[in-house]
N, C-alpha and C positions, 0 to 999 in steps of 0.2 A: 505493500499499501504506500502510495506516496506522500512523503511529508504534510502535506498540506490539508491533503483529505485525511489521514492520519490525525492532525490534529481537529479536524471539524468533527469527525465520528465522536473522536473523545471526548470532546464539548458534549454534545449531544448524549452520549452514555452519561456522564458527570451529571449534566443536568436531571435528566431523567433520576440517578440514584438521589439525588437530593428532593428532588420534587416527592417521590416516594416515602423517604424517610419522613419529611414535615407532614406527610398524608395520617401517617401511624404514630404522629407526635415524638419523632426521634429526630436527633441530630448528629450527624458523622462528627466524629473525633479529629480528623484534617480536614484542612483547608480544600476549598474547591478548587484553586488555582494548582493544588500539588498531585494531587491526585487526577484532575484532567492531563498534567504534565505527563506524569508515568505513565498513564494508558496510551496517551499519544506514543511516546515512544516504544512502548510494547507492541502494538501495530506497525509501528513504523519495521520495527525489526523483524515481525513476523512469530514472534515469540507467543501472542497471547490467541489461546482459544476460546476462552469463554470469560465475562464477568458473570460473578452471582451475588447480589443483594441479599443477606440472609437474618433473618429476625430467630433469635434463639430463646430457650429458655435458658435463663442465668447460670443456674447450679448444675443442670444434668447436660448444657449444651446441646440440646436438642433443637433442629431444626423445625420450626412450626411454620413457617412462611417463606420462600426462596422465590424471588427474580432472577432469570437467567437469560444472559446477552449473549448467544453462539455468536462467533466469529467465523468457524470453519467454511461457513458458506458463504461468506462477505457479512459486509456489516449488517444490524438489523435497521429495521426503517423505522427510526422512531417518531413520533408524533408532538406537537410541540402541547398539546394541553394538557398530557399526563392522564389523561383520562381512561387510556386504553386498557378494559380489563382490569381495574384494582381489586383484589380480594379482599376477604374479610381478615381479621386478625384477634381471635377472642383471649385472652387476659384471664386466668383463675385469680380466685383469691390468693392474694399471698407470692402469685408466679410474679418474676421479674423476668424482661424482654430484653436482651443483647442485641445489639446492631452491628452487623461484619459486613468485609467488602472480603470475598473469595476470588482467586482466580485459578483456572486449569489452563495449564501451558504446555505449549506445543514440546516435548523433550529433544526433537532433533534440532532448537534452536538453541545458543549460547543465551541465559537471564543476564540481559544487561544491567546488573544491578548499580552499577558504580556512577550510571547514567541516570539513576531515581533522585527523587528530593525525599522520599519516605521508606522506611524499615520493612518492607513486605516478608514476611516470617513464613519459613517453609511450615507447614504445618497438616497433619490428615485431616480431611475434610470431616465436620460434624455429621453424625446420623441424622437422617431425617425423620420427622414423626411419618407414619403411612397416611398416605392421601393419593392426591391425584396429580397429576402434570397436565395443564392447560395451556394451549397455544392463544397468543397475544396477538392480535392483527397486524402489527409492527412488526413480527417476527420473532421476538423473545417469547419466553414461556414463563407459567408460576406453577410452583408446586405449594400447593394447598392441604395441609394436613388436617386428619378427619375431627381434630377436636375443634376446628373451624365450622362446622356445619354448622345450619339451624335446623329448626324443626317448624314446622305450620301445617295448613289444612288448606286442602285446594278449594278454592271459591269458587272457580269455574273455569269450564274446558270445552273448546269448540273442536270436537273432532275433524270437522270441514278444514278449518283453517288451520287445524292441530298447532295451536296455543290456548295457552289460559291463564289464571292468576291463584297464588298462593296465598293466603293471608296469615300473619303470625301476630294476629291481633293489633297493630301499630300500623301497618301499612303493608300493601300489596304489590306482591313480586311475580313480575312476566316471568314465565316460561313455554318453551318451544318443545314438540313432541321429541326433536331429535335429542335432546339432553333428559329425557326419562329413561330409566333401564328398560333394557330389551322385555317383550313381552311383557308388558305391562299396561293396565288399562285404567287410567285413571278417572274418578266419578267426584264429582263437588260433594265435600263433606269427610276424603279419604285422606287420613294423617298421614306427613309425609317426613323426610327427612330431605336437606339440599344444599347446596354451596351456592353463596349471595354472591354475586358479582357487581362493582357500578361499572357499568358502560356507556358509552356514549348517548346511548338512548336512554338510560335511568337502571334501574335496581334488575337483576335479570338471575334466576335461579338455574345453577347447571346441574347434573348428576344428581336428578329428583329420585329417589326411592321410596316406596311405600312403608308405612308400619299397620303392622296388623293389628286392630281396635283392639284385641283381645291379649295383647301384651304391652309392655311399657316401653317407651323410647329407648334406644340402645344405639351405642355406635355400629356403624352400616358394617356390614359383614365385607372384611376387605378381599376376600377370593373373588365375590362376588361383583362387587363393585370394579375391580379390576377388570373381570370379565367384559364386563359392560363398556369401560372404558376401552378395551383392545376391541370391540366391535364396532365401537363408534369413531375411534381415532387411529386406527392401526397403522394408518400412513405416518402420522404426526408420533407416534410411540416409537416406530423405527428408528425415527430421526434424532431423537432424545437420547444420548449417549450417556452413560453414567460417570459422573465425577469422583476419581479417584483419590486425589489429594492436588494439592497446590499451594499458594501464597495467599496470604490473608492480612488484612490490617486489622 
């Protein structure tokens, strides 16, 4: 990547990292200019595979929410308004959330640490809370842990148009049939769990799963939900590679 283009893309990615942090009430520990400079150097030298913005539980270091910018197929197409698929982040009583930036690197290129302004430490990737990987329209992805799911009741559903609304007692959340678990027929009054997202078109529910009326609401079945994801997003799942480790701030 040419130097000017590297600096432009690094500036866009860093802006998104800061927008997302502010959305969740967090602040980065390092200056915008320093992060932007180092990312530009990594892009310019071809060492950068992906950047990860992580929200972790402070004590057990489990990732509850993670935004990923993958550079292996070119720079992500970021948007200026910062409202492209914002995921929920539930904080349990007594739980503290840390913010970190992680990198996945191309091991075939030398790491140009002498050119950096910040001290990127070599550390293993923290464990992720089981959840779902969802593509954002700008080319990045977001991993959402199951603890961030919500519960509600189907308020309405139009089979012909294949969309409906879920109410949680406070707001109505839009959902489309494409984001409902396979082989599921929803009716008004059905209890469901779902992952809410803020989108440019408003609040939407993804990965809607029914709750049987004779059982208590519980965490969604991981195997069943992952099978649903595979059926709906097979192509997306194939392009998301596991992150084995790298540098972190």
